[in-house]
Structures are given as C-alpha cells and as structure tokens.
Residue, then its C-alpha position, 0 to 999 in steps of 0.5 A: x047478087x050484090x053490085x060488087x059481085x056483078x062488077x067482078x063477073x063482067x067478062x070479055x067485050x064488056x071489059x074492052x068497052x070499059x078500057x076503051x072509054x077509060x083510054x078516051x077519057x085519059x088521052x082524049x080523041x086527039x092523042x089516042x092514035x098516037x098512044x095506039x102507035x106507041x103501044x103497037x111499037x111496044x108489043x112489036x118490040x116485045x114479040x121481037x125480043x121473045x122470038x130472038x130469045x126463043x131462037x137463042x135457046x133453041x140454038x143452044x139446045x141443038x148445039x150439044x148432041x148429048x142433050x136428052x130429047x123425048x119425042x113423045x109422051x110415055x105411058x108407063x114407068x117402064x117406058x119412061x125408064x127405057x127412054x131415059x136409058x136410051x138417051x143416056x146410051x144405056x142398054x135396056x135389054x134383059x134389065x129389070x126396072x131396078x137395074x135400069x134405075x141403078x144404071x141411070x143413077x150411075x150415069x148422073x154421078x155419085x150422090x151427095x151424102x145425106x141426100x135421098x135416092x133419085x128413084x123411090x121404089 
C-alpha cells in the first residue's frame, strides 16, 4: 500500500485529530474558544432555519385536504393502483388494472400530443 492509499484510508477519530490540530495551528489556543462559539452559532442558526422550513412545508401540505397521502409501503402493482385510486376518490370495485390505470389517467386530465402514456403495460 502506498502512502497516498494509506492517507486516503484514514477514518473517523483520526480525521477528528487532524482537524483539531489544524484548527489549533490556524487560530491558536487563544482564539479557539471564540471560533468554537461562532461555529456553534452557525450550526444553531442552520438548525433553526431547517426546522422552520420543515414546519412551513408540513403546514402547506396539511392545509390542502386533496393532497394524496400514502400511509405505508405497497407490495404489488395492484396495491399501488388501489392506493392511488382511493386517494383520487375512484371506486376500485370490480375494475381491472387497465381500467384503474385509465381512470387515474383521466383524473390527471388530457395528455399533451406526442407524450407517452403515463402507464406502460
């Protein structure tokens, strides 16, 4: 193994030690606490903005009752079609997969000319 391969394989705590030594060399021991406070404030502001953005997105998606929601994973193509149909308020009783696909396509409106079918058989 060459020196470059060894250097690229350094992991975890070794990187933390290298970063810590680099910070001490850059800032010195006197300015390190001040730099830590600034970094802490930056991380806090980032987390605050992220939380605020997530809450706004959640509020917007919950505001409209027609937004489709999937409660859990689906196992088969039929289950996926039935979930989509239920979300779009389409009756699934006695309908084949092709009929469900057509009904779902109809709910999304007319297709543009030259575009492919949303569902491929």
